C-alpha positions as CSV (number, residue, x, y, z in Angstrom):
1,M,36.1,53.9,44.8
2,S,38.5,54.3,47.8
3,S,39.3,51.4,50.4
4,I,36.3,53.0,52.7
5,D,34.0,53.6,50.1
6,E,33.9,49.8,48.8
7,I,33.5,48.6,52.7
8,K,30.6,50.6,52.7
9,A,29.4,49.2,49.6
10,R,30.0,45.5,50.6
11,L,28.6,46.2,53.8
12,D,25.0,47.5,55.3
13,I,24.7,48.9,58.5
14,V,21.2,47.4,59.0
15,E,22.6,44.3,58.8
16,I,25.8,44.9,61.2
17,V,23.7,46.9,64.1
18,S,20.9,44.0,63.7
19,E,24.1,41.5,65.0
20,N,23.6,43.1,68.8
21,V,20.6,45.2,68.0
22,Q,16.6,43.6,67.6
23,L,15.7,46.2,65.4
24,R,12.1,46.9,63.8
25,R,11.2,49.1,60.5
26,S,9.5,52.2,61.3
27,G,9.2,53.7,57.7
28,K,12.7,54.0,56.1
29,S,14.0,53.8,58.9
30,Y,14.9,51.0,61.9
31,S,14.2,51.4,65.4
32,G,15.3,49.9,68.7
33,F,17.1,49.5,72.2
34,C,20.6,51.5,72.3
35,P,23.2,48.7,72.8
36,F,25.6,51.7,74.6
37,H,23.2,52.6,77.9
38,D,20.2,51.1,79.8
39,N,17.1,51.2,78.2
40,T,14.5,49.0,78.0
41,R,11.6,51.6,77.4
42,T,11.8,53.5,74.4
43,P,13.6,52.4,71.6
44,A,15.4,55.4,70.7
45,F,18.1,54.0,68.4
46,V,17.4,54.6,65.1
47,V,19.5,53.3,61.8
48,F,19.2,55.6,58.9
49,P,19.8,53.2,55.7
50,D,19.3,56.3,52.9
51,T,22.3,57.7,54.8
52,G,23.9,54.5,56.0
53,T,24.1,56.4,59.4
54,W,22.6,56.0,62.9
55,R,21.7,58.2,66.0
56,C,20.9,57.4,69.8
57,F,18.3,60.1,70.4
58,G,17.9,58.8,74.2
59,Q,21.0,59.3,77.0
60,C,24.2,58.7,74.9
61,S,23.0,60.6,72.0
62,E,25.4,59.7,69.7
63,G,25.7,58.7,66.0
64,G,27.5,58.2,63.1
65,D,28.1,55.5,60.3
66,I,29.0,51.7,60.1
67,F,32.3,52.9,61.2
68,K,31.7,55.1,64.3
69,Y,29.3,51.7,65.4
70,V,31.7,49.5,65.2
71,M,34.0,51.5,66.9
72,K,31.6,52.3,69.8
73,R,30.7,48.8,70.0
74,D,33.9,47.1,70.3
75,G,36.0,49.8,71.7
76,G,38.8,50.2,68.7
77,D,40.2,53.1,66.9
78,F,39.8,54.0,63.4
79,A,42.8,52.0,62.4
80,E,41.3,48.2,64.1
81,T,38.1,49.0,63.1
82,L,38.7,49.7,59.2
83,K,40.7,46.3,59.3
84,I,37.9,44.5,61.2
85,L,35.7,45.7,58.4
86,A,38.0,45.1,55.6
87,D,38.6,41.7,56.1
88,R,34.7,41.0,56.8
89,A,33.9,43.0,53.3
90,G,36.9,40.9,51.5
91,V,39.0,44.3,50.6
92,E,42.3,44.9,50.8
93,L,44.2,47.5,52.6
94,K,47.9,48.4,51.6
95,P,49.3,50.6,54.0
96,E,52.1,53.0,53.3
97,T,55.6,51.6,53.5
98,P,59.0,53.4,52.9
99,K,58.8,52.3,49.0
100,D,55.5,53.8,48.6
101,K,57.1,56.9,50.1
102,A,59.8,57.0,48.1
103,R,57.4,56.4,45.1
104,K,55.7,59.7,46.1
105,E,58.6,61.6,46.4
106,E,59.6,60.4,42.4
107,F,56.1,61.0,41.1
108,E,56.6,64.7,42.5
109,Y,59.9,64.9,41.2
110,L,58.8,63.5,37.9
111,R,55.8,66.0,37.6
112,T,58.2,69.1,38.5
113,L,60.2,68.4,35.4
114,L,57.3,67.8,33.1
115,E,55.9,71.6,34.2
116,E,59.0,72.7,33.3
117,A,59.0,70.8,30.1
118,V,55.3,72.8,29.7
119,A,57.4,76.2,30.2
120,Y,60.2,74.4,27.5
121,Y,57.7,73.8,24.6
122,R,55.5,76.9,25.1
123,H,58.7,79.2,24.9
124,H,59.4,77.6,21.7
125,L,56.0,78.2,20.3
126,K,56.9,82.3,20.7
127,T,60.4,81.7,18.8
128,D,60.6,81.8,15.2
129,N,61.0,78.3,14.4
130,G,58.0,77.9,16.7
131,K,56.3,80.1,14.2
132,V,55.1,76.9,11.9
133,A,53.3,75.4,15.1
134,L,51.6,78.5,15.7
135,D,50.5,79.2,12.2
136,Y,49.0,75.8,12.2
137,L,46.7,76.4,15.8
138,H,45.7,79.5,14.1
139,K,44.9,78.2,10.9
140,R,42.5,75.6,13.3
141,E,41.2,78.9,14.2
142,L,42.3,79.1,17.9
143,T,42.8,81.8,19.7
144,D,46.3,83.1,21.9
145,E,43.9,83.1,24.9
146,T,42.6,79.7,23.9
147,I,46.3,78.9,22.9
148,A,47.5,79.4,26.7
149,T,44.5,78.5,28.5
150,F,45.7,74.9,26.8
151,E,49.3,75.3,27.7
152,L,49.8,74.5,23.8
153,G,53.6,74.4,22.7
154,Y,56.0,73.4,20.0
155,A,58.9,70.9,20.0
156,P,61.7,72.4,17.7
157,A,63.0,70.1,15.2
158,G,66.0,68.2,16.0
159,Y,66.9,64.9,18.2
160,D,69.2,66.9,20.8
161,N,67.1,70.0,22.0
162,I,65.5,68.7,25.0
163,R,67.7,66.3,26.1
164,K,70.4,69.2,26.3
165,H,68.3,71.4,27.9
166,F,67.1,69.6,31.1
167,L,70.8,68.4,31.2
168,E,72.1,71.7,31.7
169,K,69.5,72.2,34.3
170,G,71.5,69.7,36.2
171,Y,68.4,66.7,35.3
172,K,69.6,63.1,34.4
173,E,69.1,61.1,31.3
174,K,67.3,58.6,33.7
175,D,65.0,61.3,34.5
176,L,64.3,62.5,31.0
177,V,63.6,58.6,30.0
178,D,61.3,58.2,33.3
179,A,59.4,61.1,32.5
180,G,58.8,60.1,28.7
181,L,60.5,63.3,27.3
182,V,63.1,61.2,25.4
183,S,63.3,57.9,23.6
184,Q,66.4,55.0,24.1
185,R,68.0,53.9,21.2
186,D,69.3,49.8,21.2
187,D,72.4,51.2,21.9
188,G,71.4,53.3,24.9
189,G,71.7,56.4,23.5
190,I,68.9,58.5,23.9
191,Y,67.1,61.7,21.6
192,D,64.1,63.6,21.8
193,R,60.7,61.8,21.2
194,F,58.8,65.1,20.2
195,R,60.2,66.6,17.4
196,N,58.9,69.8,14.8
197,R,55.4,68.9,16.5
198,V,52.7,71.0,18.1
199,I,52.7,70.0,22.2
200,F,49.4,69.3,24.2
201,P,50.2,68.9,27.8
202,I,48.1,66.1,29.2
203,R,47.3,66.5,32.9
204,D,44.9,64.4,35.1
205,Q,41.7,65.2,36.4
206,R,43.4,67.4,39.3
207,G,45.3,69.3,36.9
208,K,48.7,67.4,37.7
209,M,50.9,66.6,35.1
210,A,51.0,63.3,33.3
211,G,52.2,63.4,29.7
212,F,52.2,65.0,26.4
213,G,50.1,64.7,23.2
214,A,51.7,65.8,19.7
215,R,50.8,66.7,16.4
216,A,53.3,66.3,13.3
217,L,53.4,69.4,11.4
218,S,55.0,67.5,8.4
219,D,53.8,65.1,6.2
220,E,56.8,63.1,6.4
221,D,56.6,62.5,10.2
222,M,54.7,59.5,11.3
223,P,52.6,58.6,13.5
224,K,50.7,61.5,13.0
225,Y,49.9,62.2,16.6
226,L,52.8,60.7,19.0
227,N,51.4,60.3,22.8
228,S,54.3,60.1,25.3
229,P,54.9,56.4,26.8
230,Q,54.0,54.6,29.3
231,T,55.2,56.0,32.3
232,V,54.7,56.1,36.4
233,L,52.8,59.0,35.6
234,F,51.6,58.4,31.7
235,D,48.8,55.7,31.5
236,K,46.4,56.5,28.8
237,S,43.6,54.1,29.9
238,N,43.2,56.5,32.8
239,L,43.2,59.4,31.4
240,L,40.7,61.6,29.5
241,Y,41.9,64.9,27.9
242,G,40.5,68.1,29.2
243,L,39.2,66.5,32.0
244,D,41.0,68.9,33.9
245,K,39.3,72.2,33.0
246,T,36.1,70.5,32.0
247,R,34.8,68.6,34.8
248,K,32.9,72.2,36.5
249,A,31.0,72.3,33.1
250,I,30.2,68.6,33.2
251,R,29.3,68.7,36.7
252,S,27.0,71.9,36.3
253,Q,25.2,70.8,33.0
254,D,25.0,67.2,34.0
255,Q,26.7,65.8,30.7
256,V,29.6,65.1,29.2
257,V,30.1,64.4,25.4
258,I,33.0,62.3,24.5
259,V,35.1,63.1,21.7
260,E,37.9,61.6,19.4
261,G,40.9,64.3,19.6
262,Y,42.9,67.1,21.3
263,L,41.0,69.8,19.2
264,D,37.9,68.2,19.3
265,V,38.1,69.3,23.0
266,I,39.8,72.4,22.6
267,A,37.9,74.1,19.7
268,P,34.6,73.5,21.2
269,F,35.7,74.5,24.6
270,Q,36.4,78.0,23.2
271,A,32.9,78.3,21.6
272,G,31.7,78.1,25.0
273,Y,31.2,74.4,24.9
274,Q,33.2,73.1,28.0
275,N,31.9,69.6,28.8
276,L,34.0,67.8,26.7
277,V,37.0,65.3,27.2
278,S,39.0,62.9,25.1
279,P,39.9,59.4,25.7
280,M,42.6,60.3,23.1
281,G,41.9,58.2,20.0
282,T,41.4,55.2,22.3
283,A,38.1,53.3,22.9
284,L,36.6,54.0,26.6
285,T,38.1,51.8,29.4
286,E,36.2,51.2,32.5
287,H,38.5,53.5,34.9
288,Q,37.4,56.5,32.2
289,L,33.8,55.6,32.8
290,R,34.1,55.8,36.6
291,M,35.9,59.0,36.7
292,L,33.4,60.4,34.7
293,K,30.5,58.7,36.7
294,R,31.2,60.8,39.5
295,L,30.4,63.7,37.4
296,S,27.7,63.0,35.3
297,R,25.5,59.8,34.4
298,R,24.3,61.6,31.1
299,I,27.0,60.7,28.9
300,V,26.7,61.7,24.9
301,M,29.6,59.8,22.3
302,A,30.4,62.4,19.7
303,L,32.6,60.2,17.2
304,D,33.4,60.0,13.4
305,A,30.7,59.0,10.8
306,D,33.5,56.3,9.4
307,A,33.8,52.9,9.6
308,A,35.9,53.1,12.1
309,G,34.1,55.6,14.1
310,A,31.1,52.9,13.8
311,K,33.4,50.2,15.0
312,A,34.9,52.8,17.9
313,T,31.5,54.0,19.3
314,L,30.4,50.2,19.3
315,R,33.7,48.9,21.5
316,G,33.0,52.4,23.5
317,L,29.2,50.7,24.2
318,Q,30.7,47.8,25.2
319,V,32.9,49.1,27.9
320,A,30.3,51.4,28.9
321,R,27.8,48.4,29.7
322,K,30.3,46.7,31.5
323,T,31.3,49.4,33.8
324,L,27.8,51.1,34.0
325,D,25.7,48.8,34.0
326,R,26.8,45.1,36.0
327,E,28.0,47.2,39.1
328,T,26.6,44.4,41.0
329,D,26.1,43.8,44.5
330,L,25.4,40.4,46.1
331,Q,22.0,40.0,47.0
332,F,21.3,37.3,49.8
333,N,17.4,36.3,50.0
334,A,15.9,34.2,53.2
335,R,17.3,31.1,52.0
336,G,20.5,32.2,51.4
337,L,20.7,32.2,47.4
338,L,23.0,33.9,45.8
339,Q,21.8,36.2,42.8
340,Q,23.8,39.1,40.6
341,E,21.1,41.7,39.3
342,G,22.6,44.5,36.8
343,R,21.0,47.4,34.6
344,L,22.1,50.1,32.9
345,K,23.2,52.7,35.4
346,A,23.9,55.9,32.7
347,D,21.7,57.4,30.2
348,I,23.9,57.1,27.5
349,R,23.4,58.6,24.3
350,V,25.4,58.5,20.7
351,T,25.8,61.2,18.2
352,T,27.0,61.0,14.4
353,L,29.1,63.7,13.1
354,P,28.6,65.2,9.4
355,D,30.4,63.1,7.2
356,G,33.9,64.1,7.0
357,M,34.0,66.6,9.8
358,D,35.1,66.5,13.3
359,P,33.9,68.6,16.2
360,D,36.2,71.8,15.6
361,N,35.0,72.0,11.8
362,V,31.4,72.1,13.1
363,V,32.0,74.3,15.8
364,N,33.7,76.8,13.5
365,E,31.8,76.8,11.0
366,N,28.4,77.1,13.1
367,P,28.5,77.1,16.9
368,E,24.5,76.6,16.8
369,A,24.7,73.4,15.0
370,W,27.1,71.9,17.8
371,V,24.1,71.8,20.1
372,E,21.3,70.6,17.6
373,L,23.9,67.9,17.2
374,I,24.3,67.0,20.8
375,N,20.3,67.3,21.5
376,A,20.0,64.8,18.6
377,A,22.0,62.3,20.5
378,K,20.2,59.0,20.2
379,P,19.7,56.2,23.0
380,I,22.1,53.5,23.0
381,V,19.7,51.2,22.3
382,I,18.5,53.1,18.8
383,H,22.3,53.9,17.6
384,V,23.5,50.3,18.3
385,L,20.1,48.9,16.5
386,E,20.7,51.5,13.4
387,T,24.4,50.9,13.4
388,L,23.6,46.8,13.4
389,S,21.2,46.8,10.6
390,A,22.9,49.9,8.4
391,G,23.3,48.1,4.9
392,K,21.7,44.6,5.7
393,D,19.4,42.6,4.1
394,L,16.8,42.8,7.1
395,G,14.5,40.0,5.1
396,D,16.9,37.3,6.3
397,P,16.1,35.7,8.9
398,K,19.6,34.9,10.1
399,I,20.6,38.7,10.0
400,K,17.5,39.1,12.4
401,T,18.4,36.8,15.0
402,D,22.0,38.5,14.9
403,I,20.7,41.8,15.5
404,A,17.9,41.2,18.0
405,S,20.2,38.8,20.2
406,Q,22.6,41.8,20.6
407,V,20.0,45.1,20.7
408,M,17.4,42.8,23.4
409,P,20.0,42.1,26.2
410,L,20.2,46.3,26.2
411,I,16.5,46.7,26.1
412,N,15.8,44.0,29.0
413,D,18.5,45.9,31.2
414,I,16.6,49.3,31.2
415,P,14.2,49.6,34.5
416,S,11.7,51.8,32.8
417,A,9.3,49.2,31.5
418,I,7.7,52.3,29.4
419,E,11.2,53.0,27.6
420,R,11.4,49.1,27.5
421,D,8.0,48.6,25.6
422,T,9.0,51.1,23.2
423,F,12.3,50.2,22.4
424,I,10.8,46.7,21.8
425,Q,8.3,48.1,19.4
426,Q,10.9,49.7,17.7
427,L,12.9,46.8,17.2
428,A,10.0,44.8,16.2
429,R,8.9,47.2,13.6
430,K,12.6,47.3,12.4
431,L,13.2,44.0,11.9
432,K,9.2,43.5,10.5
433,V,8.9,40.9,13.5
434,D,6.1,40.5,16.4
435,E,7.0,41.7,19.3
436,G,5.5,38.5,21.2
437,A,8.2,36.7,18.9
438,L,11.3,38.6,21.0
439,L,9.6,38.5,24.0
440,A,9.3,34.7,24.2
441,E,13.0,34.6,22.6
442,Y,14.8,37.2,24.6
443,A,12.8,38.3,27.5
444,P,14.0,37.3,31.0
445,H,13.0,34.2,32.3
446,T,10.9,36.0,35.1
447,N,7.3,36.1,36.0
448,S,7.3,39.6,35.3
449,R,8.9,41.6,32.0
450,R,10.1,44.2,34.5
451,P,13.3,43.3,36.0
452,K,13.9,43.4,39.9
453,R,15.5,46.4,41.5
454,R,19.1,46.3,42.1
455,R,19.2,46.3,45.8
456,R,20.8,44.1,48.5
457,K,18.9,42.1,50.5
458,V,19.7,42.8,54.3
459,V,20.4,39.3,56.2
460,Q,18.2,40.0,59.4
461,P,18.6,37.5,62.5
462,E,15.5,35.4,62.4
463,Q,13.6,36.9,65.3
464,N,14.2,40.1,63.7
465,D,11.1,40.5,61.3
466,L,12.2,43.6,59.7
467,G,11.6,42.4,55.7
468,E,14.1,43.7,53.0
469,E,15.6,46.9,52.5
470,D,16.2,48.7,49.8
471,I,19.9,50.0,49.9
472,N,21.7,52.2,47.3
473,V,25.2,52.5,47.6
474,E,25.6,55.1,45.0
475,E,22.8,57.2,46.4
476,L,23.9,56.8,49.7
477,A,27.5,58.2,48.6
478,N,25.6,61.0,46.5
479,H,22.9,61.6,49.4
480,P,23.0,65.8,50.0
481,L,24.3,65.5,53.7
482,V,27.2,63.3,52.4
483,R,28.2,66.0,49.7
484,L,27.7,68.4,51.9
485,E,30.2,67.0,54.4
486,K,32.8,66.7,51.7
487,Y,32.4,70.1,50.4
488,A,33.2,71.6,53.8
489,L,35.6,69.1,54.8
490,G,37.4,70.0,51.3
491,I,37.5,73.4,51.7
492,I,39.1,73.3,55.6
493,I,41.7,70.7,54.1
494,R,42.9,72.7,51.1
495,Q,42.7,76.2,53.7
496,P,42.8,75.0,56.9
497,E,43.3,78.9,58.2
498,L,39.4,79.3,57.3
499,L,38.9,77.4,60.5
500,Y,39.7,80.5,62.6
501,R,37.3,83.1,60.9
502,I,34.7,80.3,60.6
503,D,34.8,79.6,64.5
504,R,34.7,83.5,65.1
505,A,31.5,83.6,62.9
506,L,29.8,80.6,64.6
507,L,30.5,82.0,68.4
508,N,29.1,85.4,66.8
509,A,25.9,83.6,66.1
510,G,25.9,81.7,69.8
511,L,26.8,78.4,68.0
512,P,29.7,76.1,69.0
513,H,32.9,76.2,66.9
514,T,33.3,73.6,63.8
515,S,34.1,70.1,65.7
516,E,34.2,66.4,64.5
517,N,30.6,66.4,66.2
518,D,29.3,68.4,62.9
519,F,30.4,65.1,60.7
520,Q,28.4,61.9,60.6
521,I,30.8,59.9,58.4
522,T,33.4,58.5,60.8
523,S,36.2,59.0,57.8
524,H,35.3,62.9,57.7
525,Q,35.5,63.1,61.7
526,E,39.0,61.4,61.8
527,I,40.3,63.4,58.3
528,F,38.8,66.6,60.4
529,K,40.7,65.6,63.5
530,I,44.4,65.0,62.2
531,T,43.5,68.3,60.1
532,K,42.8,70.5,63.2
533,E,45.5,68.7,65.2
534,A,48.2,69.5,62.4
535,I,46.4,73.1,62.7
536,D,47.2,73.8,66.3
537,Q,50.6,73.1,65.5
538,D,51.3,75.1,62.6
539,Y,52.9,73.1,60.2
540,I,50.4,71.8,58.0
541,E,50.6,72.7,54.2
542,P,47.3,72.5,52.9
543,L,48.0,70.9,49.2
544,N,50.1,68.3,50.5
545,F,48.0,67.9,53.7
546,A,46.7,64.3,52.2
547,V,49.7,63.0,51.7
548,E,51.6,64.2,54.0
549,Y,50.3,63.7,57.9
550,L,46.9,61.3,56.7
551,P,47.8,57.5,57.4
552,M,47.4,56.0,54.8
553,P,44.2,54.2,54.9
554,L,42.9,57.8,54.7
555,V,44.9,58.9,51.9
556,E,42.1,57.2,49.6
557,Q,39.3,58.8,51.2
558,A,40.8,62.6,51.5
559,D,41.4,62.1,48.0
560,T,37.4,61.8,47.2
561,V,36.8,64.5,49.4
562,L,39.2,67.1,47.8
563,S,37.8,65.7,44.3
564,E,34.5,67.4,45.4
565,T,36.5,70.5,45.8
566,D,38.8,70.7,42.6
567,D,36.9,73.6,41.1
568,V,36.5,76.0,43.9
569,N,38.6,79.1,43.6
570,L,39.8,79.3,46.6
571,N,41.2,83.1,46.5
572,D,37.3,84.3,46.2
573,E,36.1,85.7,49.0
574,R,32.9,84.2,48.6
575,V,34.7,80.7,49.6
576,L,34.5,82.1,53.6
577,T,31.0,82.1,53.2
578,E,30.0,79.1,51.1
579,L,32.2,77.2,53.9
580,L,30.2,78.5,56.6
581,R,26.6,78.2,55.1
582,A,27.4,74.4,54.2
583,L,28.5,73.6,57.8
584,L,25.0,75.6,59.2
585,R,23.6,73.5,56.3
586,I,24.9,70.0,58.2
587,R,23.6,71.0,61.6
588,E,20.4,72.1,60.4
589,T,19.7,69.1,58.4
590,N,20.7,66.8,61.4
591,L,18.8,69.5,64.2
592,R,15.4,68.9,61.8
593,Q,16.3,64.7,61.5
594,S,16.7,64.6,65.1
595,I,13.2,66.9,65.9
596,N,11.5,64.6,63.8
597,Q,12.5,61.5,65.2
598,I,12.5,62.2,68.7
599,R,8.4,63.3,67.9
600,F,8.1,60.3,66.1
601,L,9.5,58.5,69.2
602,M,6.8,60.2,71.2
603,E,4.0,59.6,69.3
604,D,5.1,56.0,69.2
605,S,5.2,56.0,73.1
606,Q,2.0,57.6,73.4
607,E,0.1,55.3,71.0
608,S,1.6,51.9,73.0
609,G,0.0,53.5,76.1
610,K,3.6,55.0,77.7
611,L,4.2,57.6,79.9
612,R,5.3,61.3,78.2
613,N,8.9,61.1,78.3
614,A,9.9,64.8,80.0
615,N,14.0,64.2,78.2
616,Y,12.2,64.0,75.0
617,E,10.4,67.7,75.0
618,E,13.6,69.2,76.6
619,T,15.7,67.6,73.7
620,I,13.3,68.9,71.1
621,L,13.0,72.3,72.7
622,E,16.8,72.5,73.2
623,N,17.0,71.7,69.1
624,N,14.6,74.5,68.3
625,Q,16.7,77.0,70.3
626,V,19.7,76.0,67.8
627,L,18.0,75.6,64.9
628,L,16.5,79.2,65.5
629,K,20.2,80.5,65.7
630,I,21.2,78.4,62.7
631,N,18.2,79.9,60.8
632,K,18.8,83.4,61.8
633,A,22.3,82.9,60.9
634,L,21.3,81.7,57.5
635,N,18.8,84.5,56.9
636,N,21.2,87.1,57.5
637,N,23.2,85.6,54.8
638,M,26.3,85.3,57.0
639,S,29.4,86.4,55.4
640,F,32.9,87.8,55.9
641,S,34.5,91.3,56.1
642,T,37.7,91.1,53.9
643,T,39.0,93.2,56.6
644,N,38.6,90.1,59.0
645,G,41.8,88.9,57.7
646,N,43.4,85.8,58.5
647,N,44.7,86.8,61.9
648,R,43.8,84.4,65.0
């Protein structure tokens, strides 16, 4: 989560606006008199908690998010407002220093070295010495195409091969150490870290090189699997093998399968099952789960059936619960009492592999069996129950108590009352105890079995009778309009020259060119403005833009935006059409929201006996005319001719 997203997660727009605007609830939104112009007749200022935005439907006709509101209210720029809201939210902002810039340059230098190492290892896989590695991969039923896709290679035997190769290319020994390609002896000497091993390049989720994994080809070489050491680029706890290649499938299938090793990802991928990742033999970490949460909340853990696998599963589940169900918001009630409420935030299921088989064994033997295995994954509660009770004397009261004490907290956290009741019944039957005994001992101490919804109460001034508002930060971040903004902005950052073609198409449709006003999120507006300025000055490099041209507070947000378009093929001409349609959809959504809200305000005025507002009717007419143009453009399936080129 970026600093900007964290600020939005901790602060509530209704609470901020209520500091100087008296709001009243109107359905899912709040309305009041606009603080930015004289208006005492009609409450034309509206706050939308579901998107974290506000808009004035009166004289000023402006809108935005919490940042834009405070900027307009206090007269500050984005950087000043960011600091004010960060201080209020308790979020630490870290500005870029010369040291930070030097560190970024170091990262890029080492990544360049690692990319050259990938080419080095791939070359040696095709040599006579590399035949032993290639034969091993073919024996594991990998095709040459798959080997190329995952850039698999071979580290030749010997202690001085890669060292000599890169010293001759002008690199220094320190560079090789920093990149994790060599190891150091106690006397300070260095030697090749990977020798006579199959090499698996490991990239981060954006596809940038981080390090290597390596499998021994000789039984005498230990350990069997060896990874790069901890470096500034390689931190195994923050990486998931294969995610750079499988994230698109994970998102499209809305499911991720977690397996243990490199080949456990590669073999199913070759068979067409491409929504897998591997934590590379370690228990899942909080950071890894947070990465996956951005793609899907449907998680299946497919681990070995042996005892070690069962223990690893339980370790992973402990991390999963800590990460996914305890994203607590601070809830303040009218009495100022502080509460923390948590619940499971993902559908975590576990499947057990057949004895003695890995995922690659399963798909190579019978690809359809893999589908059956994943479909048979059991809910986390059932898996934990069966794992804990396996081989135990369930007639022993102490064992029953031990199992119930570990399973009931999971059940209590499930939002669905039907699911909770079902699991409690299954637990009671398994332990042969009365459901009432479980509820009496382990049910939450509330008047209801149903847990309270994990929402944040909004603190309002006493004169505002607003009640409580349900605000879900995750839903806000994944709101369709916000996702559309991220997609459109991500494409613009990556291919800024497309803006000229987009603007021509918009003008041909009788619509204004793209501007910052197309975005409601203030950080998106700021990123767009800086991007447009860089384009106008002809000095932007798309892929390096976020780092080179954005102020440090916006770099994290730009990275979040870019992650929405990681899997887009920018060479596909259809990207132009998709970008145009995204921008049109954003405008259409905003216009429909405006029209509906103005009609609501008109009805409210009439019910209160006030005169009809001609300005409202005129605004609706204007918005409908623009909406007709947008709908015509969308219905005509606006696209670009490849003959348009990139000329301005």
